[in-house]
C-alpha positions, 0 to 999 in steps of 0.5 A, a space after each residue: 568214437 565212444 559209440 560204434 556206428 550201429 549204436 549211434 544210428 540206433 540212438 538217433 533214429 530208433 528203428 523206423 527212419 528210412 534215411 538212417 542207412 544214408 547217415 550210416 554211410 556218411 558216418 562210416 565214410 567221414 571221420 569228421 562227420 562221425 565226430 560231428 554226429 556223436 558230439 551233437 547226437 542229442 540235438 539230432 535225435 531231438 530233431 528226429 523225434 520232433 519230426 516223427 511227431 509232426 503233422 507231416 512227419 515224412 516232409 519234416 524228416 526230409 527237412 532234417 535229413 537234408 540239413 544233415 546232408 549239408 552238415 556232412 558236406 561241410 565236414 567233408 570240406 577238410 579245411 572247415 570245422 563245423 559247429 551245430 546250432 551254436 546260437 540255439 535253435 532259433 539261430 543258424 544251423 551251422 557255424 563254420 571256421 576255415 583254416 584261416 580262422 574266418 567264421 561264417 554261419 550257414 542256415 539250411 532251408 528246404 523247399 517243400 511242395 506247396 511252400 509258396 505265397 500262392 498256397 498261403 493266399 489260396 488258403 486265406 481266400 478260402 477262409 475269407 469266402 467261408 466267412 462271407 458265405 453266410 451273407 447271401 446275395 444275388 451278386 457275384 464277387 471277384 477279389 481283384 489284385 494287381 496285375 504286376 506279378 512282382 508286387 509286394 511280397 508281404 501282401 499275404 502277411 498283411 491280408 492274414 492280419 487284417 482278415 476280420 477287417 476285410 470281412 466286415 468291409 465286404 459285409 458292409 459294402 454288399 448293400 451298396 453294391 446291390 443298390 448300384 447294380 440291381 436298382 441303378 442298373 450299373 453293370 458292375 461295382 468296384 471298391 478298393 479295400 481300405 489299407 490295400 489301395 492300388 493292391 486289392 479291390 472288390 468287384 461285384 457284378 450280376 452273373 448270367 446265372 442264378 447264385 445265392 452266395 458271394 463265394 463266386 470268384 469270377 474265374 480269377 487267375 492266381 495272383 502268384 503265377 503258377 510255374 513261377 517256382 523262383 518265388 519259393 526261393 525268395 520266400 525262404 530268403 525273407 524268412 531267413 533274415 531273422 536268423 542272421 547273426 549281425 557282424 558275421 558272414 551269413 549264408 542261406 543254403 536252399 535245398 530242393 529235391 524237386 526237378 521243377 526247380 531248375 536253373 531258370 528258377 534260380 537265375 530269376 531268383 538271383 535277379 530279384 535278389 540283386 534288385 533287392 540288394 541294389 535297392 536296399 529295400 530292407 536293412 536286414 538284407 545287408 546282413 545276409 552275405 549270400 545264397 547257396 542253391 543245391 538242387 536235384 538237377 545234375 549239371 554235366 559240367 561245372 560246380 554242383 552248386 550255384 552261389 549268389 553273393 551280395 557284394 553290398 552285404 556288410 560281410 561279403 563272402 571271401 572268394 576262397 570260401 565261395 569256391 569251397 561252397 560251390 564245389 561242396 558235395 562234388 567229392 
């Protein structure tokens, strides 16, 4: 090394980061990671600095830390040589070559608290209510979505894009609902939202209490069931598809430091991924060779990581690389 460890840590982290002692240990214990950290010190420092300026600096710094941890584990796997962001910051995090000259890419994602479609949906619903609140009505409004918890995962994306159209539709339908319930005496009034037929409908009713707002939600339960932590895993899966490099082995590594994401959640996620792979729902899924899960749980036996391989991928994961990834970090 051209810089000693103290100088390198100071260069990358400055004075304030709580994770720097761990990275110091990694550099001291691994010659290959020390070489990696010095070679890419500018990139790492930029990520740390940007994280420190983020609106959630603690969470962002943890994202960087766990990304570096995977880099450390890859470097510790002695038959791997590791490059960092070879294809730029919009490509995969690591490009790895094994002793047989087989090259593969690794993208690292960390599950943060609140990283779910449910959180995004709740935020969207709050914004929608604020926009229709200025149109008072004696009726209460429920937003009714499909009862199937596995309906299309792009629903939230489409809702967000069509918010203005949905608001206009609700405002225009209020007089019709009032006519039906308040004048004609019907108990309720339902209407499917255009572009969301069989997915999303409005349900108006006259509540047993006085109200001057449409913000009432009728006690609707979450459309993405609470406790279904596996959804967070495949949220990340979808978001990774734009970062794969065609014609190569591409692996998504998902990290969680929460023990709520247990083996059941992983199993359920893999069942879903297998369904996607068999159905070939999205062509890009064939470019993603597999998903590696590294969690906060501590298995009493077996490998520390769980690897799901997509046998239908254009570039499947070779068995020897798969074995190394499953054991990665168990050193």
